[in-house]
PDB file with SEQRES, HELIX, SHEET and CRYST1 records, atoms N, CA, C and O in Angstrom:
SEQRES   1 A   75  MET LYS ASP PHE LEU GLU ILE VAL VAL ARG GLN LEU VAL          
SEQRES   2 A   75  ASP HIS PRO GLU GLN VAL VAL VAL GLU GLU GLU GLU THR          
SEQRES   3 A   75  GLU LYS SER ILE THR TYR LYS VAL THR VAL ALA GLU GLU          
SEQRES   4 A   75  ASP LYS GLY GLN VAL ILE GLY ARG GLU GLY LYS ILE ALA          
SEQRES   5 A   75  LYS SER LEU ARG THR VAL THR LYS ALA ALA SER ARG ASN          
SEQRES   6 A   75  MET PRO LYS MET VAL PHE VAL ASP ILE VAL                      
HELIX    1 AA1 LYS A    2  LEU A   12  1                                  11    
HELIX    2 AA2 PRO A   16  GLN A   18  5                                   3    
HELIX    3 AA3 GLU A   38  ASP A   40  5                                   3    
HELIX    4 AA4 LYS A   41  ILE A   45  1                                   5    
HELIX    5 AA5 ARG A   47  GLY A   49  5                                   3    
HELIX    6 AA6 LYS A   50  ALA A   62  1                                  13    
SHEET    1 AA1 3 VAL A  20  GLU A  25  0                                        
SHEET    2 AA1 3 SER A  29  THR A  35 -1                                        
SHEET    3 AA1 3 MET A  69  ILE A  74  1                                        
CRYST1    1.000    1.000    1.000  90.00  90.00  90.00 P 1           1          
ATOM      1  N   MET A   1      -3.495  -7.953  11.317  1.00  0.00           N  
ATOM      2  CA  MET A   1      -2.924  -6.766  10.740  1.00  0.00           C  
ATOM      3  C   MET A   1      -2.200  -7.088   9.429  1.00  0.00           C  
ATOM      4  O   MET A   1      -2.277  -6.328   8.463  1.00  0.00           O  
ATOM      5  N   LYS A   2      -1.506  -8.210   9.410  1.00  0.00           N  
ATOM      6  CA  LYS A   2      -0.783  -8.623   8.211  1.00  0.00           C  
ATOM      7  C   LYS A   2      -1.745  -8.815   7.041  1.00  0.00           C  
ATOM      8  O   LYS A   2      -1.472  -8.367   5.927  1.00  0.00           O  
ATOM      9  N   ASP A   3      -2.861  -9.477   7.295  1.00  0.00           N  
ATOM     10  CA  ASP A   3      -3.853  -9.710   6.235  1.00  0.00           C  
ATOM     11  C   ASP A   3      -4.457  -8.400   5.743  1.00  0.00           C  
ATOM     12  O   ASP A   3      -4.662  -8.217   4.544  1.00  0.00           O  
ATOM     13  N   PHE A   4      -4.738  -7.498   6.664  1.00  0.00           N  
ATOM     14  CA  PHE A   4      -5.291  -6.192   6.312  1.00  0.00           C  
ATOM     15  C   PHE A   4      -4.344  -5.450   5.373  1.00  0.00           C  
ATOM     16  O   PHE A   4      -4.765  -4.924   4.343  1.00  0.00           O  
ATOM     17  N   LEU A   5      -3.080  -5.411   5.729  1.00  0.00           N  
ATOM     18  CA  LEU A   5      -2.085  -4.714   4.925  1.00  0.00           C  
ATOM     19  C   LEU A   5      -1.950  -5.354   3.541  1.00  0.00           C  
ATOM     20  O   LEU A   5      -1.830  -4.656   2.534  1.00  0.00           O  
ATOM     21  N   GLU A   6      -1.973  -6.678   3.503  1.00  0.00           N  
ATOM     22  CA  GLU A   6      -1.869  -7.389   2.230  1.00  0.00           C  
ATOM     23  C   GLU A   6      -3.059  -7.085   1.326  1.00  0.00           C  
ATOM     24  O   GLU A   6      -2.880  -6.886   0.125  1.00  0.00           O  
ATOM     25  N   ILE A   7      -4.250  -7.044   1.870  1.00  0.00           N  
ATOM     26  CA  ILE A   7      -5.453  -6.744   1.079  1.00  0.00           C  
ATOM     27  C   ILE A   7      -5.382  -5.333   0.500  1.00  0.00           C  
ATOM     28  O   ILE A   7      -5.708  -5.124  -0.668  1.00  0.00           O  
ATOM     29  N   VAL A   8      -4.960  -4.372   1.307  1.00  0.00           N  
ATOM     30  CA  VAL A   8      -4.882  -2.989   0.843  1.00  0.00           C  
ATOM     31  C   VAL A   8      -3.843  -2.841  -0.266  1.00  0.00           C  
ATOM     32  O   VAL A   8      -4.112  -2.197  -1.280  1.00  0.00           O  
ATOM     33  N   VAL A   9      -2.674  -3.423  -0.087  1.00  0.00           N  
ATOM     34  CA  VAL A   9      -1.613  -3.297  -1.087  1.00  0.00           C  
ATOM     35  C   VAL A   9      -2.003  -4.000  -2.383  1.00  0.00           C  
ATOM     36  O   VAL A   9      -1.690  -3.503  -3.464  1.00  0.00           O  
ATOM     37  N   ARG A  10      -2.676  -5.143  -2.299  1.00  0.00           N  
ATOM     38  CA  ARG A  10      -3.105  -5.854  -3.517  1.00  0.00           C  
ATOM     39  C   ARG A  10      -4.043  -5.002  -4.370  1.00  0.00           C  
ATOM     40  O   ARG A  10      -4.073  -5.151  -5.591  1.00  0.00           O  
ATOM     41  N   GLN A  11      -4.802  -4.119  -3.742  1.00  0.00           N  
ATOM     42  CA  GLN A  11      -5.711  -3.245  -4.488  1.00  0.00           C  
ATOM     43  C   GLN A  11      -4.971  -2.134  -5.232  1.00  0.00           C  
ATOM     44  O   GLN A  11      -5.517  -1.539  -6.161  1.00  0.00           O  
ATOM     45  N   LEU A  12      -3.749  -1.857  -4.833  1.00  0.00           N  
ATOM     46  CA  LEU A  12      -2.989  -0.760  -5.420  1.00  0.00           C  
ATOM     47  C   LEU A  12      -2.139  -1.158  -6.618  1.00  0.00           C  
ATOM     48  O   LEU A  12      -1.789  -0.295  -7.423  1.00  0.00           O  
ATOM     49  N   VAL A  13      -1.799  -2.413  -6.760  1.00  0.00           N  
ATOM     50  CA  VAL A  13      -0.801  -2.843  -7.749  1.00  0.00           C  
ATOM     51  C   VAL A  13      -1.425  -3.520  -8.965  1.00  0.00           C  
ATOM     52  O   VAL A  13      -2.590  -3.916  -8.954  1.00  0.00           O  
ATOM     53  N   ASP A  14      -0.605  -3.640 -10.022  1.00  0.00           N  
ATOM     54  CA  ASP A  14      -1.038  -4.326 -11.249  1.00  0.00           C  
ATOM     55  C   ASP A  14      -0.815  -5.833 -11.166  1.00  0.00           C  
ATOM     56  O   ASP A  14      -1.472  -6.590 -11.882  1.00  0.00           O  
ATOM     57  N   HIS A  15       0.101  -6.285 -10.304  1.00  0.00           N  
ATOM     58  CA  HIS A  15       0.421  -7.702 -10.151  1.00  0.00           C  
ATOM     59  C   HIS A  15       0.165  -8.129  -8.703  1.00  0.00           C  
ATOM     60  O   HIS A  15       1.111  -8.318  -7.938  1.00  0.00           O  
ATOM     61  N   PRO A  16      -1.112  -8.282  -8.321  1.00  0.00           N  
ATOM     62  CA  PRO A  16      -1.424  -8.600  -6.924  1.00  0.00           C  
ATOM     63  C   PRO A  16      -0.917  -9.961  -6.466  1.00  0.00           C  
ATOM     64  O   PRO A  16      -0.758 -10.187  -5.267  1.00  0.00           O  
ATOM     65  N   GLU A  17      -0.663 -10.864  -7.395  1.00  0.00           N  
ATOM     66  CA  GLU A  17      -0.182 -12.195  -7.015  1.00  0.00           C  
ATOM     67  C   GLU A  17       1.257 -12.156  -6.505  1.00  0.00           C  
ATOM     68  O   GLU A  17       1.716 -13.115  -5.884  1.00  0.00           O  
ATOM     69  N   GLN A  18       1.972 -11.065  -6.757  1.00  0.00           N  
ATOM     70  CA  GLN A  18       3.358 -10.952  -6.326  1.00  0.00           C  
ATOM     71  C   GLN A  18       3.523 -10.176  -5.014  1.00  0.00           C  
ATOM     72  O   GLN A  18       4.647  -9.917  -4.582  1.00  0.00           O  
ATOM     73  N   VAL A  19       2.425  -9.812  -4.392  1.00  0.00           N  
ATOM     74  CA  VAL A  19       2.488  -9.089  -3.119  1.00  0.00           C  
ATOM     75  C   VAL A  19       2.746 -10.079  -1.989  1.00  0.00           C  
ATOM     76  O   VAL A  19       2.025 -11.064  -1.830  1.00  0.00           O  
ATOM     77  N   VAL A  20       3.784  -9.801  -1.211  1.00  0.00           N  
ATOM     78  CA  VAL A  20       4.134 -10.632  -0.059  1.00  0.00           C  
ATOM     79  C   VAL A  20       4.339  -9.710   1.136  1.00  0.00           C  
ATOM     80  O   VAL A  20       5.072  -8.724   1.049  1.00  0.00           O  
ATOM     81  N   VAL A  21       3.693 -10.032   2.247  1.00  0.00           N  
ATOM     82  CA  VAL A  21       3.861  -9.266   3.482  1.00  0.00           C  
ATOM     83  C   VAL A  21       4.459 -10.200   4.527  1.00  0.00           C  
ATOM     84  O   VAL A  21       3.863 -11.214   4.889  1.00  0.00           O  
ATOM     85  N   GLU A  22       5.645  -9.838   5.003  1.00  0.00           N  
ATOM     86  CA  GLU A  22       6.322 -10.630   6.026  1.00  0.00           C  
ATOM     87  C   GLU A  22       6.301  -9.863   7.343  1.00  0.00           C  
ATOM     88  O   GLU A  22       6.398  -8.636   7.361  1.00  0.00           O  
ATOM     89  N   GLU A  23       6.176 -10.588   8.422  1.00  0.00           N  
ATOM     90  CA  GLU A  23       6.105  -9.973   9.749  1.00  0.00           C  
ATOM     91  C   GLU A  23       7.353 -10.332  10.551  1.00  0.00           C  
ATOM     92  O   GLU A  23       7.695 -11.506  10.701  1.00  0.00           O  
ATOM     93  N   GLU A  24       8.025  -9.305  11.060  1.00  0.00           N  
ATOM     94  CA  GLU A  24       9.188  -9.505  11.927  1.00  0.00           C  
ATOM     95  C   GLU A  24       8.859  -8.898  13.279  1.00  0.00           C  
ATOM     96  O   GLU A  24       8.569  -7.706  13.382  1.00  0.00           O  
ATOM     97  N   GLU A  25       8.905  -9.722  14.309  1.00  0.00           N  
ATOM     98  CA  GLU A  25       8.538  -9.250  15.636  1.00  0.00           C  
ATOM     99  C   GLU A  25       9.755  -9.243  16.548  1.00  0.00           C  
ATOM    100  O   GLU A  25      10.499 -10.221  16.617  1.00  0.00           O  
ATOM    101  N   THR A  26       9.947  -8.140  17.239  1.00  0.00           N  
ATOM    102  CA  THR A  26      10.999  -8.035  18.239  1.00  0.00           C  
ATOM    103  C   THR A  26      10.332  -7.806  19.593  1.00  0.00           C  
ATOM    104  O   THR A  26       9.109  -7.852  19.721  1.00  0.00           O  
ATOM    105  N   GLU A  27      11.150  -7.565  20.575  1.00  0.00           N  
ATOM    106  CA  GLU A  27      10.628  -7.368  21.922  1.00  0.00           C  
ATOM    107  C   GLU A  27       9.726  -6.133  22.025  1.00  0.00           C  
ATOM    108  O   GLU A  27       8.744  -6.139  22.767  1.00  0.00           O  
ATOM    109  N   LYS A  28      10.062  -5.075  21.279  1.00  0.00           N  
ATOM    110  CA  LYS A  28       9.336  -3.812  21.399  1.00  0.00           C  
ATOM    111  C   LYS A  28       8.530  -3.407  20.173  1.00  0.00           C  
ATOM    112  O   LYS A  28       7.743  -2.462  20.237  1.00  0.00           O  
ATOM    113  N   SER A  29       8.716  -4.111  19.054  1.00  0.00           N  
ATOM    114  CA  SER A  29       8.039  -3.661  17.840  1.00  0.00           C  
ATOM    115  C   SER A  29       7.694  -4.819  16.907  1.00  0.00           C  
ATOM    116  O   SER A  29       8.188  -5.939  17.046  1.00  0.00           O  
ATOM    117  N   ILE A  30       6.824  -4.498  15.950  1.00  0.00           N  
ATOM    118  CA  ILE A  30       6.468  -5.410  14.866  1.00  0.00           C  
ATOM    119  C   ILE A  30       6.705  -4.648  13.565  1.00  0.00           C  
ATOM    120  O   ILE A  30       6.205  -3.537  13.390  1.00  0.00           O  
ATOM    121  N   THR A  31       7.466  -5.248  12.660  1.00  0.00           N  
ATOM    122  CA  THR A  31       7.747  -4.629  11.368  1.00  0.00           C  
ATOM    123  C   THR A  31       7.145  -5.493  10.269  1.00  0.00           C  
ATOM    124  O   THR A  31       7.405  -6.694  10.195  1.00  0.00           O  
ATOM    125  N   TYR A  32       6.343  -4.871   9.421  1.00  0.00           N  
ATOM    126  CA  TYR A  32       5.764  -5.558   8.274  1.00  0.00           C  
ATOM    127  C   TYR A  32       6.555  -5.151   7.043  1.00  0.00           C  
ATOM    128  O   TYR A  32       6.622  -3.968   6.708  1.00  0.00           O  
ATOM    129  N   LYS A  33       7.156  -6.125   6.368  1.00  0.00           N  
ATOM    130  CA  LYS A  33       7.918  -5.867   5.154  1.00  0.00           C  
ATOM    131  C   LYS A  33       7.056  -6.242   3.958  1.00  0.00           C  
ATOM    132  O   LYS A  33       6.703  -7.407   3.772  1.00  0.00           O  
ATOM    133  N   VAL A  34       6.726  -5.253   3.159  1.00  0.00           N  
ATOM    134  CA  VAL A  34       5.861  -5.439   1.999  1.00  0.00           C  
ATOM    135  C   VAL A  34       6.742  -5.539   0.758  1.00  0.00           C  
ATOM    136  O   VAL A  34       7.496  -4.617   0.449  1.00  0.00           O  
ATOM    137  N   THR A  35       6.643  -6.659   0.053  1.00  0.00           N  
ATOM    138  CA  THR A  35       7.392  -6.867  -1.177  1.00  0.00           C  
ATOM    139  C   THR A  35       6.405  -6.915  -2.337  1.00  0.00           C  
ATOM    140  O   THR A  35       5.412  -7.641  -2.294  1.00  0.00           O  
ATOM    141  N   VAL A  36       6.692  -6.128  -3.378  1.00  0.00           N  
ATOM    142  CA  VAL A  36       5.843  -6.091  -4.573  1.00  0.00           C  
ATOM    143  C   VAL A  36       6.736  -6.243  -5.799  1.00  0.00           C  
ATOM    144  O   VAL A  36       7.961  -6.190  -5.695  1.00  0.00           O  
ATOM    145  N   ALA A  37       6.117  -6.433  -6.955  1.00  0.00           N  
ATOM    146  CA  ALA A  37       6.869  -6.512  -8.212  1.00  0.00           C  
ATOM    147  C   ALA A  37       7.593  -5.189  -8.440  1.00  0.00           C  
ATOM    148  O   ALA A  37       7.117  -4.134  -8.022  1.00  0.00           O  
ATOM    149  N   GLU A  38       8.731  -5.249  -9.097  1.00  0.00           N  
ATOM    150  CA  GLU A  38       9.563  -4.059  -9.313  1.00  0.00           C  
ATOM    151  C   GLU A  38       8.780  -2.932  -9.985  1.00  0.00           C  
ATOM    152  O   GLU A  38       8.924  -1.769  -9.609  1.00  0.00           O  
ATOM    153  N   GLU A  39       7.953  -3.268 -10.977  1.00  0.00           N  
ATOM    154  CA  GLU A  39       7.196  -2.227 -11.680  1.00  0.00           C  
ATOM    155  C   GLU A  39       6.029  -1.675 -10.863  1.00  0.00           C  
ATOM    156  O   GLU A  39       5.426  -0.676 -11.258  1.00  0.00           O  
ATOM    157  N   ASP A  40       5.701  -2.294  -9.748  1.00  0.00           N  
ATOM    158  CA  ASP A  40       4.615  -1.821  -8.886  1.00  0.00           C  
ATOM    159  C   ASP A  40       5.090  -0.969  -7.712  1.00  0.00           C  
ATOM    160  O   ASP A  40       4.269  -0.402  -6.990  1.00  0.00           O  
ATOM    161  N   LYS A  41       6.389  -0.875  -7.514  1.00  0.00           N  
ATOM    162  CA  LYS A  41       6.902  -0.117  -6.364  1.00  0.00           C  
ATOM    163  C   LYS A  41       6.452   1.336  -6.390  1.00  0.00           C  
ATOM    164  O   LYS A  41       6.108   1.904  -5.354  1.00  0.00           O  
ATOM    165  N   GLY A  42       6.455   1.929  -7.566  1.00  0.00           N  
ATOM    166  CA  GLY A  42       6.030   3.327  -7.691  1.00  0.00           C  
ATOM    167  C   GLY A  42       4.585   3.531  -7.287  1.00  0.00           C  
ATOM    168  O   GLY A  42       4.241   4.560  -6.705  1.00  0.00           O  
ATOM    169  N   GLN A  43       3.739   2.566  -7.589  1.00  0.00           N  
ATOM    170  CA  GLN A  43       2.326   2.672  -7.236  1.00  0.00           C  
ATOM    171  C   GLN A  43       2.115   2.555  -5.734  1.00  0.00           C  
ATOM    172  O   GLN A  43       1.214   3.188  -5.185  1.00  0.00           O  
ATOM    173  N   VAL A  44       2.928   1.761  -5.071  1.00  0.00           N  
ATOM    174  CA  VAL A  44       2.787   1.580  -3.631  1.00  0.00           C  
ATOM    175  C   VAL A  44       3.401   2.757  -2.877  1.00  0.00           C  
ATOM    176  O   VAL A  44       2.883   3.169  -1.839  1.00  0.00           O  
ATOM    177  N   ILE A  45       4.497   3.294  -3.392  1.00  0.00           N  
ATOM    178  CA  ILE A  45       5.139   4.428  -2.731  1.00  0.00           C  
ATOM    179  C   ILE A  45       4.376   5.721  -3.017  1.00  0.00           C  
ATOM    180  O   ILE A  45       4.179   6.539  -2.118  1.00  0.00           O  
ATOM    181  N   GLY A  46       3.953   5.902  -4.247  1.00  0.00           N  
ATOM    182  CA  GLY A  46       3.183   7.086  -4.604  1.00  0.00           C  
ATOM    183  C   GLY A  46       4.057   8.302  -4.833  1.00  0.00           C  
ATOM    184  O   GLY A  46       5.254   8.296  -4.544  1.00  0.00           O  
ATOM    185  N   ARG A  47       3.442   9.330  -5.351  1.00  0.00           N  
ATOM    186  CA  ARG A  47       4.164  10.568  -5.628  1.00  0.00           C  
ATOM    187  C   ARG A  47       4.563  11.217  -4.311  1.00  0.00           C  
ATOM    188  O   ARG A  47       3.719  11.483  -3.456  1.00  0.00           O  
ATOM    189  N   GLU A  48       5.850  11.467  -4.160  1.00  0.00           N  
ATOM    190  CA  GLU A  48       6.445  12.044  -2.947  1.00  0.00           C  
ATOM    191  C   GLU A  48       6.189  11.182  -1.709  1.00  0.00           C  
ATOM    192  O   GLU A  48       6.237  11.680  -0.585  1.00  0.00           O  
ATOM    193  N   GLY A  49       5.916   9.881  -1.916  1.00  0.00           N  
ATOM    194  CA  GLY A  49       5.729   8.961  -0.792  1.00  0.00           C  
ATOM    195  C   GLY A  49       4.403   9.081  -0.087  1.00  0.00           C  
ATOM    196  O   GLY A  49       4.261   8.601   1.037  1.00  0.00           O  
ATOM    197  N   LYS A  50       3.430   9.707  -0.714  1.00  0.00           N  
ATOM    198  CA  LYS A  50       2.145   9.948  -0.048  1.00  0.00           C  
ATOM    199  C   LYS A  50       1.365   8.667   0.228  1.00  0.00           C  
ATOM    200  O   LYS A  50       0.748   8.543   1.286  1.00  0.00           O  
ATOM    201  N   ILE A  51       1.378   7.719  -0.693  1.00  0.00           N  
ATOM    202  CA  ILE A  51       0.634   6.476  -0.476  1.00  0.00           C  
ATOM    203  C   ILE A  51       1.314   5.647   0.606  1.00  0.00           C  
ATOM    204  O   ILE A  51       0.640   5.068   1.458  1.00  0.00           O  
ATOM    205  N   ALA A  52       2.645   5.585   0.581  1.00  0.00           N  
ATOM    206  CA  ALA A  52       3.379   4.847   1.619  1.00  0.00           C  
ATOM    207  C   ALA A  52       3.108   5.456   2.994  1.00  0.00           C  
ATOM    208  O   ALA A  52       2.913   4.732   3.970  1.00  0.00           O  
ATOM    209  N   LYS A  53       3.097   6.771   3.068  1.00  0.00           N  
ATOM    210  CA  LYS A  53       2.817   7.450   4.338  1.00  0.00           C  
ATOM    211  C   LYS A  53       1.396   7.133   4.809  1.00  0.00           C  
ATOM    212  O   LYS A  53       1.165   6.921   5.999  1.00  0.00           O  
ATOM    213  N   SER A  54       0.459   7.102   3.881  1.00  0.00           N  
ATOM    214  CA  SER A  54      -0.925   6.772   4.229  1.00  0.00           C  
ATOM    215  C   SER A  54      -1.047   5.339   4.727  1.00  0.00           C  
ATOM    216  O   SER A  54      -1.771   5.075   5.688  1.00  0.00           O  
ATOM    217  N   LEU A  55      -0.345   4.410   4.081  1.00  0.00           N  
ATOM    218  CA  LEU A  55      -0.358   3.015   4.543  1.00  0.00           C  
ATOM    219  C   LEU A  55       0.176   2.914   5.965  1.00  0.00           C  
ATOM    220  O   LEU A  55      -0.382   2.191   6.792  1.00  0.00           O  
ATOM    221  N   ARG A  56       1.241   3.627   6.245  1.00  0.00           N  
ATOM    222  CA  ARG A  56       1.817   3.605   7.597  1.00  0.00           C  
ATOM    223  C   ARG A  56       0.854   4.216   8.611  1.00  0.00           C  
ATOM    224  O   ARG A  56       0.707   3.698   9.718  1.00  0.00           O  
ATOM    225  N   THR A  57       0.206   5.302   8.243  1.00  0.00           N  
ATOM    226  CA  THR A  57      -0.727   5.969   9.144  1.00  0.00           C  
ATOM    227  C   THR A  57      -1.915   5.075   9.471  1.00  0.00           C  
ATOM    228  O   THR A  57      -2.300   4.949  10.633  1.00  0.00           O  
ATOM    229  N   VAL A  58      -2.495   4.457   8.451  1.00  0.00           N  
ATOM    230  CA  VAL A  58      -3.648   3.585   8.662  1.00  0.00           C  
ATOM    231  C   VAL A  58      -3.257   2.366   9.496  1.00  0.00           C  
ATOM    232  O   VAL A  58      -4.015   1.943  10.369  1.00  0.00           O  
ATOM    233  N   THR A  59      -2.089   1.806   9.233  1.00  0.00           N  
ATOM    234  CA  THR A  59      -1.628   0.639   9.984  1.00  0.00           C  
ATOM    235  C   THR A  59      -1.396   0.996  11.448  1.00  0.00           C  
ATOM    236  O   THR A  59      -1.778   0.238  12.340  1.00  0.00           O  
ATOM    237  N   LYS A  60      -0.778   2.137  11.698  1.00  0.00           N  
ATOM    238  CA  LYS A  60      -0.551   2.559  13.086  1.00  0.00           C  
ATOM    239  C   LYS A  60      -1.863   2.838  13.800  1.00  0.00           C  
ATOM    240  O   LYS A  60      -2.006   2.511  14.979  1.00  0.00           O  
ATOM    241  N   ALA A  61      -2.819   3.434  13.110  1.00  0.00           N  
ATOM    242  CA  ALA A  61      -4.112   3.714  13.726  1.00  0.00           C  
ATOM    243  C   ALA A  61      -4.854   2.420  14.054  1.00  0.00           C  
ATOM    244  O   ALA A  61      -5.489   2.307  15.102  1.00  0.00           O  
ATOM    245  N   ALA A  62      -4.768   1.453  13.153  1.00  0.00           N  
ATOM    246  CA  ALA A  62      -5.460   0.179  13.389  1.00  0.00           C  
ATOM    247  C   ALA A  62      -4.802  -0.625  14.497  1.00  0.00           C  
ATOM    248  O   ALA A  62      -5.448  -1.482  15.101  1.00  0.00           O  
ATOM    249  N   SER A  63      -3.535  -0.367  14.775  1.00  0.00           N  
ATOM    250  CA  SER A  63      -2.820  -1.152  15.779  1.00  0.00           C  
ATOM    251  C   SER A  63      -2.577  -0.364  17.064  1.00  0.00           C  
ATOM    252  O   SER A  63      -1.728  -0.755  17.865  1.00  0.00           O  
ATOM    253  N   ARG A  64      -3.282   0.707  17.274  1.00  0.00           N  
ATOM    254  CA  ARG A  64      -3.007   1.552  18.438  1.00  0.00           C  
ATOM    255  C   ARG A  64      -3.265   0.867  19.771  1.00  0.00           C  
ATOM    256  O   ARG A  64      -2.713   1.287  20.788  1.00  0.00           O  
ATOM    257  N   ASN A  65      -4.084  -0.170  19.795  1.00  0.00           N  
ATOM    258  CA  ASN A  65      -4.349  -0.897  21.037  1.00  0.00           C  
ATOM    259  C   ASN A  65      -3.350  -2.022  21.295  1.00  0.00           C  
ATOM    260  O   ASN A  65      -3.425  -2.705  22.316  1.00  0.00           O  
ATOM    261  N   MET A  66      -2.422  -2.209  20.371  1.00  0.00           N  
ATOM    262  CA  MET A  66      -1.399  -3.237  20.542  1.00  0.00           C  
ATOM    263  C   MET A  66      -0.297  -2.708  21.453  1.00  0.00           C  
ATOM    264  O   MET A  66       0.005  -1.515  21.424  1.00  0.00           O  
ATOM    265  N   PRO A  67       0.299  -3.567  22.250  1.00  0.00           N  
ATOM    266  CA  PRO A  67       1.348  -3.101  23.166  1.00  0.00           C  
ATOM    267  C   PRO A  67       2.681  -2.786  22.495  1.00  0.00           C  
ATOM    268  O   PRO A  67       3.562  -2.210  23.133  1.00  0.00           O  
ATOM    269  N   LYS A  68       2.850  -3.147  21.230  1.00  0.00           N  
ATOM    270  CA  LYS A  68       4.105  -2.925  20.522  1.00  0.00           C  
ATOM    271  C   LYS A  68       3.920  -1.888  19.425  1.00  0.00           C  
ATOM    272  O   LYS A  68       2.821  -1.713  18.899  1.00  0.00           O  
ATOM    273  N   MET A  69       5.017  -1.196  19.085  1.00  0.00           N  
ATOM    274  CA  MET A  69       4.990  -0.248  17.983  1.00  0.00           C  
ATOM    275  C   MET A  69       4.970  -1.020  16.660  1.00  0.00           C  
ATOM    276  O   MET A  69       5.566  -2.092  16.551  1.00  0.00           O  
ATOM    277  N   VAL A  70       4.290  -0.472  15.670  1.00  0.00           N  
ATOM    278  CA  VAL A  70       4.159  -1.141  14.378  1.00  0.00           C  
ATOM    279  C   VAL A  70       4.789  -0.261  13.290  1.00  0.00           C  
ATOM    280  O   VAL A  70       4.545   0.944  13.221  1.00  0.00           O  
ATOM    281  N   PHE A  71       5.608  -0.901  12.441  1.00  0.00           N  
ATOM    282  CA  PHE A  71       6.271  -0.218  11.343  1.00  0.00           C  
ATOM    283  C   PHE A  71       5.966  -0.943  10.039  1.00  0.00           C  
ATOM    284  O   PHE A  71       5.736  -2.152  10.031  1.00  0.00           O  
ATOM    285  N   VAL A  72       5.966  -0.189   8.925  1.00  0.00           N  
ATOM    286  CA  VAL A  72       5.742  -0.766   7.599  1.00  0.00           C  
ATOM    287  C   VAL A  72       6.921  -0.370   6.718  1.00  0.00           C  
ATOM    288  O   VAL A  72       7.206   0.816   6.557  1.00  0.00           O  
ATOM    289  N   ASP A  73       7.606  -1.359   6.147  1.00  0.00           N  
ATOM    290  CA  ASP A  73       8.703  -1.126   5.208  1.00  0.00           C  
ATOM    291  C   ASP A  73       8.299  -1.662   3.841  1.00  0.00           C  
ATOM    292  O   ASP A  73       7.756  -2.761   3.727  1.00  0.00           O  
ATOM    293  N   ILE A  74       8.568  -0.882   2.818  1.00  0.00           N  
ATOM    294  CA  ILE A  74       8.288  -1.333   1.457  1.00  0.00           C  
ATOM    295  C   ILE A  74       9.610  -1.744   0.828  1.00  0.00           C  
ATOM    296  O   ILE A  74      10.527  -0.937   0.672  1.00  0.00           O  
ATOM    297  N   VAL A  75       9.683  -3.030   0.469  1.00  0.00           N  
ATOM    298  CA  VAL A  75      10.944  -3.593  -0.036  1.00  0.00           C  
ATOM    299  C   VAL A  75      10.852  -3.728  -1.544  1.00  0.00           C  
ATOM    300  O   VAL A  75      11.801  -4.181  -2.183  1.00  0.00           O  
TER     301      VAL A  75                                                      
END                                                                             
């Protein structure tokens, strides 16, 4: 899942070499923290947060068979 998210975000930004996806796992959930260059944050979040919402939706759909809840944070 981490690799999938990293590939998708790299396609959205102007500086793909600065994309970092970190995974934090707890007992009940997995949180993916996506870090991008400061000037690329707008491209990842999108107008009114539509791209960020889409990333979260696709990630949750891809992980629906996992026993833990999955969250995506854009840092």
